[in-house]
N, C-alpha and C positions, 0 to 999 in steps of 0.2 A: 237786655232780655234775661229772663229768669232761667237758671239752670234747672234741669229736671233729670231724673234718673231714667235711663233708657231701660225698658222692661225686657229687651231682647238680648242685652249684654250687660255685664256688671260694670257700669260706668255712667258718668254724667255727660250731658250734652248741652251746649250753648244754643243749639237749634232744634228744640224738641218739636215734634209733630204729634198732635193728638190722634191716636189710632182707635181707641175704643173707650166707651163710657158704659160701664155695667151698673145698672141700678137693681137693687134688690128690695123686696117688700119688707123684710125684717133683718136689719143689720146693715153694716157698711157696704157700700158698693165698691167699685174699683175704677180707676182711671189709668189707662195705659198710654205711655208715650214711647216714641222711637226716635233714634237719631237718624240723620240722613243716610249713613252707611248701612244701618240695619234695614231701613226702608228699601234700599236697593237690593241688598242681599236676600232678604226674605220676601221681597215683592209686595210690601205692605202698601195699602192705600190709606189716605187720611180719613178720619172719622166722617161718617155720613149720617146725619141725624135721621134720615128716612129709613136707615137700616135698623136692625135689631140691637145694635150696640156692640156686637162681636167684631173682632178684628177681621178685616177683609183682605184676602190675598189675591193677587193677580194670577190668572191661570197661566200655566207654562205653555209656551208655544214650541213644542218639539217637532 
């Protein structure tokens, strides 16, 4: 598997998960990946093509 930079901490991961795909009309877009630990810590969800492309966080259940 390809190593990718985790966008939530300064390091690479062997198990990247696509979190967000930001497209722009003029200029480069962005692709955000997260490692399994950051997904758990920040409660991230994998990319959903039906969403607007922004990162999705799970709601806290306090």
